[in-house]
ChimeraX commands (.cxc) that place a marker at each C-alpha (Angstrom):
marker #1 position -30.75,4.64,18.34 radius 0.5
marker #1 position -32.35,2.20,15.96 radius 0.5
marker #1 position -32.19,-1.51,16.52 radius 0.5
marker #1 position -30.24,-3.66,14.10 radius 0.5
marker #1 position -32.30,-6.32,12.38 radius 0.5
marker #1 position -31.33,-9.94,11.82 radius 0.5
marker #1 position -31.31,-9.27,8.09 radius 0.5
marker #1 position -28.72,-6.51,8.55 radius 0.5
marker #1 position -26.53,-8.83,10.60 radius 0.5
marker #1 position -26.75,-11.49,7.90 radius 0.5
marker #1 position -25.96,-8.90,5.22 radius 0.5
marker #1 position -22.90,-7.68,7.16 radius 0.5
marker #1 position -21.76,-11.26,7.64 radius 0.5
marker #1 position -22.18,-11.93,3.93 radius 0.5
marker #1 position -20.21,-8.81,3.00 radius 0.5
marker #1 position -17.45,-9.85,5.42 radius 0.5
marker #1 position -17.56,-13.38,4.00 radius 0.5
marker #1 position -18.35,-14.81,7.44 radius 0.5
marker #1 position -20.66,-17.77,7.76 radius 0.5
marker #1 position -22.83,-17.50,10.86 radius 0.5
marker #1 position -25.72,-19.62,11.95 radius 0.5
marker #1 position -29.01,-18.44,13.39 radius 0.5
marker #1 position -27.72,-18.86,16.96 radius 0.5
marker #1 position -24.84,-16.47,16.30 radius 0.5
marker #1 position -27.06,-13.74,14.83 radius 0.5
marker #1 position -28.37,-12.68,18.25 radius 0.5
marker #1 position -24.87,-12.69,19.74 radius 0.5
marker #1 position -23.48,-10.52,16.91 radius 0.5
marker #1 position -26.49,-8.20,16.96 radius 0.5
marker #1 position -26.10,-7.61,20.70 radius 0.5
marker #1 position -22.36,-6.99,20.33 radius 0.5
marker #1 position -22.77,-4.54,17.45 radius 0.5
marker #1 position -25.56,-2.66,19.23 radius 0.5
marker #1 position -23.35,-2.35,22.31 radius 0.5
marker #1 position -20.50,-0.95,20.22 radius 0.5
marker #1 position -22.80,1.52,18.46 radius 0.5
marker #1 position -24.23,2.71,21.78 radius 0.5
marker #1 position -20.72,3.34,23.05 radius 0.5
marker #1 position -19.79,5.29,19.91 radius 0.5
marker #1 position -23.06,7.21,20.14 radius 0.5
marker #1 position -22.00,8.44,23.59 radius 0.5
marker #1 position -19.21,10.39,21.91 radius 0.5
marker #1 position -21.76,12.75,20.37 radius 0.5
marker #1 position -22.61,13.98,23.89 radius 0.5
marker #1 position -19.07,15.27,24.47 radius 0.5
marker #1 position -18.78,19.05,24.19 radius 0.5
marker #1 position -15.93,19.81,21.80 radius 0.5
marker #1 position -16.83,23.41,21.01 radius 0.5
marker #1 position -13.75,24.81,22.80 radius 0.5
marker #1 position -11.31,22.22,21.45 radius 0.5
marker #1 position -8.94,23.23,18.68 radius 0.5
marker #1 position -8.63,20.87,15.71 radius 0.5
marker #1 position -5.90,18.31,16.23 radius 0.5
marker #1 position -3.80,17.25,13.28 radius 0.5
marker #1 position -0.72,15.47,14.64 radius 0.5
marker #1 position 0.53,13.72,17.75 radius 0.5
marker #1 position 4.03,15.13,17.42 radius 0.5
marker #1 position 5.76,18.21,16.14 radius 0.5
marker #1 position 7.53,16.47,13.28 radius 0.5
marker #1 position 7.17,17.90,9.84 radius 0.5
marker #1 position 8.03,16.54,6.43 radius 0.5
marker #1 position 11.26,17.72,4.90 radius 0.5
marker #1 position 10.97,17.58,1.16 radius 0.5
marker #1 position 13.66,18.03,-1.39 radius 0.5
marker #1 position 13.26,18.89,-5.00 radius 0.5
marker #1 position 13.19,15.67,-7.02 radius 0.5
marker #1 position 15.16,16.52,-10.11 radius 0.5
marker #1 position 17.39,13.72,-11.50 radius 0.5
marker #1 position 19.08,16.15,-13.89 radius 0.5
marker #1 position 21.00,17.67,-11.00 radius 0.5
marker #1 position 22.90,14.40,-10.40 radius 0.5
marker #1 position 24.49,13.32,-13.66 radius 0.5
marker #1 position 26.82,10.64,-12.23 radius 0.5
marker #1 position 24.52,9.05,-9.66 radius 0.5
marker #1 position 25.17,5.36,-8.93 radius 0.5
marker #1 position 24.10,3.19,-6.01 radius 0.5
marker #1 position 26.68,0.41,-6.21 radius 0.5
marker #1 position 29.52,-0.89,-8.36 radius 0.5
marker #1 position 27.10,-2.86,-10.55 radius 0.5
marker #1 position 25.43,0.38,-11.68 radius 0.5
marker #1 position 22.11,-0.94,-10.43 radius 0.5
marker #1 position 20.65,2.55,-10.78 radius 0.5
marker #1 position 22.28,5.29,-12.78 radius 0.5
marker #1 position 21.32,8.41,-14.63 radius 0.5
marker #1 position 21.76,8.59,-18.35 radius 0.5
marker #1 position 20.73,11.67,-20.30 radius 0.5
marker #1 position 18.59,12.85,-17.41 radius 0.5
marker #1 position 16.68,9.53,-17.13 radius 0.5
marker #1 position 16.93,6.84,-14.46 radius 0.5
marker #1 position 18.36,3.62,-15.86 radius 0.5
marker #1 position 17.83,0.33,-14.05 radius 0.5
marker #1 position 18.88,-3.22,-14.85 radius 0.5
marker #1 position 16.31,-5.64,-16.20 radius 0.5
marker #1 position 14.08,-7.16,-13.54 radius 0.5
marker #1 position 12.61,-10.05,-15.50 radius 0.5
marker link #1:1,2 radius 0.2
marker link #1:2,3 radius 0.2
marker link #1:3,4 radius 0.2
marker link #1:4,5 radius 0.2
marker link #1:5,6 radius 0.2
marker link #1:6,7 radius 0.2
marker link #1:7,8 radius 0.2
marker link #1:8,9 radius 0.2
marker link #1:9,10 radius 0.2
marker link #1:10,11 radius 0.2
marker link #1:11,12 radius 0.2
marker link #1:12,13 radius 0.2
marker link #1:13,14 radius 0.2
marker link #1:14,15 radius 0.2
marker link #1:15,16 radius 0.2
marker link #1:16,17 radius 0.2
marker link #1:17,18 radius 0.2
marker link #1:18,19 radius 0.2
marker link #1:19,20 radius 0.2
marker link #1:20,21 radius 0.2
marker link #1:21,22 radius 0.2
marker link #1:22,23 radius 0.2
marker link #1:23,24 radius 0.2
marker link #1:24,25 radius 0.2
marker link #1:25,26 radius 0.2
marker link #1:26,27 radius 0.2
marker link #1:27,28 radius 0.2
marker link #1:28,29 radius 0.2
marker link #1:29,30 radius 0.2
marker link #1:30,31 radius 0.2
marker link #1:31,32 radius 0.2
marker link #1:32,33 radius 0.2
marker link #1:33,34 radius 0.2
marker link #1:34,35 radius 0.2
marker link #1:35,36 radius 0.2
marker link #1:36,37 radius 0.2
marker link #1:37,38 radius 0.2
marker link #1:38,39 radius 0.2
marker link #1:39,40 radius 0.2
marker link #1:40,41 radius 0.2
marker link #1:41,42 radius 0.2
marker link #1:42,43 radius 0.2
marker link #1:43,44 radius 0.2
marker link #1:44,45 radius 0.2
marker link #1:45,46 radius 0.2
marker link #1:46,47 radius 0.2
marker link #1:47,48 radius 0.2
marker link #1:48,49 radius 0.2
marker link #1:49,50 radius 0.2
marker link #1:50,51 radius 0.2
marker link #1:51,52 radius 0.2
marker link #1:52,53 radius 0.2
marker link #1:53,54 radius 0.2
marker link #1:54,55 radius 0.2
marker link #1:55,56 radius 0.2
marker link #1:56,57 radius 0.2
marker link #1:57,58 radius 0.2
marker link #1:58,59 radius 0.2
marker link #1:59,60 radius 0.2
marker link #1:60,61 radius 0.2
marker link #1:61,62 radius 0.2
marker link #1:62,63 radius 0.2
marker link #1:63,64 radius 0.2
marker link #1:64,65 radius 0.2
marker link #1:65,66 radius 0.2
marker link #1:66,67 radius 0.2
marker link #1:67,68 radius 0.2
marker link #1:68,69 radius 0.2
marker link #1:69,70 radius 0.2
marker link #1:70,71 radius 0.2
marker link #1:71,72 radius 0.2
marker link #1:72,73 radius 0.2
marker link #1:73,74 radius 0.2
marker link #1:74,75 radius 0.2
marker link #1:75,76 radius 0.2
marker link #1:76,77 radius 0.2
marker link #1:77,78 radius 0.2
marker link #1:78,79 radius 0.2
marker link #1:79,80 radius 0.2
marker link #1:80,81 radius 0.2
marker link #1:81,82 radius 0.2
marker link #1:82,83 radius 0.2
marker link #1:83,84 radius 0.2
marker link #1:84,85 radius 0.2
marker link #1:85,86 radius 0.2
marker link #1:86,87 radius 0.2
marker link #1:87,88 radius 0.2
marker link #1:88,89 radius 0.2
marker link #1:89,90 radius 0.2
marker link #1:90,91 radius 0.2
marker link #1:91,92 radius 0.2
marker link #1:92,93 radius 0.2
marker link #1:93,94 radius 0.2
marker link #1:94,95 radius 0.2
view
C-alpha cells in the first residue's frame, strides 16, 4: 500500500473545509493509513463461494398503478386540500 503524503492530507482537509495545522497532519495521516490498511485486509477474504447479497430482509415493494383518473372524487379533508378535477390533481395555493 502506498503512503499518503502530507500534501494529500492537506488537500483532503481543504476539500472537507477543515483547517489543520502542521502538527495535526501527522496525526491525520497515521489515522487514514490505519483505516486504509484495515480496508485493504478485506481484499484477502475469499468470497468466491458467496452468493450476491441484495437485502437484509425478505420485504418487497408493493406498487400500485398511479393513475389519478381512476379516482374522480378524491378528497383528503373537508377543505378540499387535494382533489381531482378533470383528471388533474388540484391543490390550494401554497404562497
